[in-house]
C-alpha positions in Angstrom: 107.2 141.9 -119.8 106.8 142.0 -123.1 106.3 138.6 -124.5 104.5 136.9 -121.3 101.2 138.7 -120.2 98.6 141.4 -121.4 98.2 144.7 -119.6 96.0 147.2 -119.4 98.4 149.9 -120.6 98.4 152.5 -117.6 102.3 150.9 -116.8 101.0 149.2 -113.9 101.2 146.1 -115.2 97.8 144.9 -113.9 97.0 141.9 -116.1 94.2 141.5 -118.2 92.0 139.3 -120.0 93.4 138.0 -123.4 90.2 137.9 -125.9 92.5 135.2 -128.1 92.7 132.6 -125.6 90.3 129.8 -125.4 88.3 130.8 -122.2 87.9 133.9 -123.4 86.6 133.4 -127.0 82.9 133.9 -126.0 79.9 132.9 -128.3 79.6 137.1 -129.3 82.8 136.0 -131.3 81.9 132.0 -132.9 84.8 131.1 -134.3 84.5 131.2 -138.5 86.6 127.8 -138.5 89.1 125.8 -136.1 91.9 123.6 -137.9 94.4 121.4 -136.5 97.5 120.0 -138.6 95.5 116.9 -138.9 92.7 119.3 -140.3 94.5 119.3 -144.2 93.3 117.9 -146.9 96.3 116.1 -149.6 96.2 118.9 -151.5 96.3 121.6 -148.4 92.7 122.6 -148.5 92.3 123.5 -144.4 89.0 121.0 -143.6 86.8 123.2 -141.2 86.2 120.1 -138.5 84.4 120.2 -135.0 86.9 120.8 -132.5 87.1 121.1 -128.8 88.3 124.7 -126.9 92.1 123.1 -127.1 92.1 120.9 -129.8 92.7 123.3 -132.4 96.4 124.7 -133.5 94.7 127.6 -135.6 91.2 129.7 -135.1 90.3 132.2 -137.4 87.3 134.6 -136.0 85.6 137.9 -136.9 88.0 140.9 -135.0 86.4 142.6 -132.0 87.1 146.4 -132.8 87.3 145.5 -136.5 88.3 148.2 -138.9 86.6 147.3 -141.9 82.8 145.6 -141.2 81.2 143.4 -144.4 77.8 144.3 -143.6 78.6 148.0 -144.3 77.1 149.4 -147.5 79.8 150.9 -150.1 78.0 154.5 -150.4 80.0 158.0 -150.9 78.7 160.9 -149.7 79.9 164.2 -150.5 80.6 167.1 -147.7 81.7 169.9 -149.9 85.2 169.8 -150.2 85.3 166.0 -149.6 84.2 162.8 -150.0 83.2 160.8 -146.8 82.1 157.1 -146.7 81.8 154.2 -144.1 84.5 151.6 -143.4 83.1 148.3 -145.5 85.4 145.6 -145.9 86.3 142.4 -143.3 89.1 142.5 -141.0 89.4 138.4 -139.1 91.9 137.4 -136.8 94.0 134.2 -137.5 94.6 132.6 -133.7 98.1 131.0 -134.2 98.2 128.8 -131.4 95.7 127.9 -128.4 98.6 129.0 -126.4 99.7 132.7 -124.9 102.4 134.0 -125.5 103.6 131.3 -127.9 105.5 133.2 -130.3 105.9 132.1 -134.1 109.4 131.1 -133.0 108.0 128.7 -130.4 105.6 126.8 -133.3 107.2 124.1 -135.9 107.1 124.1 -139.9 104.2 122.3 -139.9 102.0 124.9 -137.5 103.9 127.8 -139.9 102.6 125.9 -142.8 99.3 125.2 -141.5 99.2 129.0 -140.9 99.9 130.1 -144.5 97.5 127.6 -146.2 94.6 128.9 -143.6 95.6 132.8 -144.8 95.6 131.7 -148.6 92.1 130.0 -147.6 90.6 133.5 -146.1 92.1 135.0 -148.7 90.0 133.2 -151.7 87.3 133.3 -150.4 87.0 137.7 -149.4 88.7 137.9 -152.9 85.4 137.0 -154.5 83.5 139.8 -153.3 84.3 142.7 -156.0 83.7 145.3 -153.2 87.1 144.6 -151.8 90.0 146.2 -153.7 92.9 145.0 -151.3 93.9 142.6 -148.8 96.5 143.2 -146.0 97.7 140.8 -143.4 100.0 141.6 -140.5 100.9 140.4 -137.4 102.3 142.4 -134.3 103.6 140.8 -131.5 105.1 142.5 -128.3 103.7 145.4 -126.0 105.3 148.7 -127.3 104.5 147.7 -131.1 101.2 147.6 -130.1 100.8 143.6 -129.5 99.0 144.4 -126.0 98.0 140.9 -125.4 101.0 139.0 -126.7 99.4 136.0 -128.4 100.6 135.2 -131.6 97.8 136.8 -133.9 97.6 137.5 -137.8 95.2 140.2 -138.6 93.8 139.7 -142.4 91.5 143.2 -143.5 90.3 143.4 -146.5 89.5 147.0 -147.5 87.4 148.9 -150.5 90.3 150.5 -151.6 94.2 150.2 -152.3 96.4 152.2 -149.4 98.4 154.8 -150.7 101.6 153.3 -149.2 100.8 150.2 -151.5 99.6 152.0 -154.3 102.7 154.2 -154.8 104.8 150.7 -155.0 102.5 150.0 -157.3 103.0 152.5 -159.4 106.9 152.4 -158.8 107.0 148.7 -160.5 104.9 149.8 -163.1 107.0 152.8 -163.9 110.2 150.8 -163.7 108.5 147.7 -166.1 107.6 150.6 -169.0 111.5 151.7 -169.3 112.7 148.5 -168.3 110.3 145.7 -169.1 111.0 143.9 -166.4 109.9 143.3 -162.1 111.6 145.8 -160.1 111.1 143.3 -157.1 112.7 140.5 -159.0 115.6 143.0 -160.3 116.4 143.7 -156.7 116.8 139.8 -155.7 118.6 138.9 -158.7 121.3 142.2 -157.6 122.0 140.4 -154.0 122.5 136.8 -156.2 124.6 138.9 -158.3 126.6 140.2 -155.9 127.0 136.6 -153.9 128.0 135.1 -156.6 130.6 136.6 -157.0 132.0 137.1 -153.6 130.9 140.6 -153.0 128.9 141.6 -149.8 125.3 140.7 -150.2 122.0 140.8 -148.5 121.0 137.0 -148.6 119.9 135.5 -146.0 118.7 132.4 -147.1 117.5 130.8 -150.8 115.6 127.8 -151.3 114.0 125.9 -154.3 110.9 128.7 -154.7 111.9 131.2 -152.1 114.8 134.1 -151.3 115.1 136.0 -148.1 117.6 138.7 -147.8 117.7 142.3 -146.3 117.2 144.8 -149.3 120.3 147.3 -149.4 117.7 150.2 -148.6 116.4 148.7 -145.8 114.3 151.3 -143.4 115.0 149.5 -140.5 117.4 147.5 -138.4 117.4 144.0 -140.0 114.0 144.5 -141.9 113.7 140.6 -144.3 111.8 139.8 -146.7 110.5 136.7 -148.3 109.8 136.5 -151.7 109.1 134.0 -154.0 111.2 133.4 -156.9 109.2 132.4 -159.7 106.4 135.3 -160.8 103.5 135.0 -158.6 101.9 139.0 -157.7 98.8 137.1 -156.0 99.6 134.9 -152.8 96.9 133.2 -153.4 98.2 132.0 -157.2 100.5 130.8 -155.0 101.1 126.9 -155.6 99.6 125.1 -152.9 102.4 122.4 -152.9 104.8 125.6 -151.8 103.1 126.1 -148.6 105.4 123.8 -146.8 108.7 125.0 -148.4 107.7 128.7 -147.6 106.8 127.7 -143.8 110.1 126.1 -143.5 112.1 129.3 -144.9 109.6 131.5 -142.8 111.0 129.7 -139.6 114.4 129.2 -141.0 114.7 133.4 -141.3 112.8 134.0 -138.1 115.3 131.3 -136.0 118.4 133.7 -137.1 117.3 136.3 -135.9 116.2 135.2 -132.6 119.5 134.0 -132.3 120.9 137.5 -133.4 119.1 139.7 -131.5 117.4 137.8 -128.5 113.4 137.6 -128.5 112.4 140.7 -130.4 109.1 142.9 -130.7 108.3 142.9 -134.5 105.7 142.9 -136.9 105.4 140.6 -139.6 103.3 142.0 -143.0 102.3 140.5 -146.2 101.9 142.5 -149.0 100.2 141.4 -151.7 98.7 142.8 -155.0 94.9 144.3 -155.4 92.3 142.5 -156.1 91.9 141.6 -159.8 88.3 141.8 -160.0 88.1 145.3 -158.7 91.3 146.6 -160.2 89.6 145.4 -163.8 86.6 147.2 -163.1 88.4 150.2 -162.7 90.9 149.7 -165.8 94.2 149.7 -163.5 97.4 148.3 -163.2 97.5 145.8 -166.5 100.6 144.3 -166.0 100.8 143.4 -162.5 101.3 139.7 -163.7 104.4 141.0 -164.7 105.6 143.9 -162.6 105.1 142.5 -159.2 106.0 139.8 -156.6 104.1 139.7 -153.6 106.3 139.4 -150.4 106.8 138.8 -146.6 108.1 141.7 -144.4 109.4 141.1 -141.0 110.4 143.9 -139.3 112.1 143.6 -135.9 111.0 146.8 -133.3 114.4 147.6 -131.7 114.5 150.7 -129.9 117.4 153.2 -131.5 119.5 154.8 -128.3 119.0 157.9 -130.3 116.0 159.6 -130.3 116.3 162.0 -133.0 116.5 158.9 -135.8 112.6 158.8 -134.8 112.4 162.4 -134.6 113.7 163.1 -138.5 111.3 160.4 -139.8 108.4 162.3 -138.6 109.2 165.4 -139.7 110.5 164.5 -143.1 109.4 160.9 -144.2 112.7 159.7 -144.8 114.3 156.9 -142.8 117.6 156.1 -141.3 119.3 152.7 -140.5 121.8 152.9 -138.4 122.4 149.2 -139.4 124.1 148.6 -142.7 122.6 145.8 -144.4 
């Protein structure tokens, strides 16, 4: 049962309480705030209101077992060859629904819009802390990809560093810009538009006024899908509030298309965003971010592959083998 209930992980299917259901959110995990679709101001700002247990549509709570803790001091200590530090930062859970087992494809576009407004609001709030270098939002749904409780929850972490994978992407985009004086991610979607407009095979799923959804030619996973802004926004928090309804519709359309093709599927959705500019300026990093980088949503269905050597080869070499043509 990949989607409807939690288990204790021992393979026996015994159910355990879901910590994200209203009845389990106890006093030791007070909500940062709770909102519903009637809580949005005309400008899209999610106003915090007092809501009873099941009146909310989206609730933000501190992570029960956080990766980072906001109260931890930023202090490094030498250990001979290595430096060590604790884990200062933040880890919040954005709960998308009060209903257990309700997946993102069950939500209306208006509800998904509320999620993007809340995420934007929380990221703006956390970026005020100059200690926090990078924010990463991700959702895992389906037991065998780590979504133990099958409750639709978006994790938001803020770390005091830029993760290695993100740093590699930023450095690669910067080098591309230094050579081409163009944004690498913009060139990726422009190439797909070029092929589409000439009647050639392409990876575009859907294009709206301000966003494009596509499967990149070099996708590392079957049906890996990106959603990117067509205008140049390297920071999700700088994307106009007025774009959020459109982003919600594009998200829902892509999720619905994947579900139609694959059926209900386990997935990982991640939001790739630029580092905190205040943090970067203090260190002289990435001075061309507003020109060489785009934020994006990355949707990866976690599909079991019949041939296990695919996974073994990746683990041993770091090279992805994708058996599905984009």
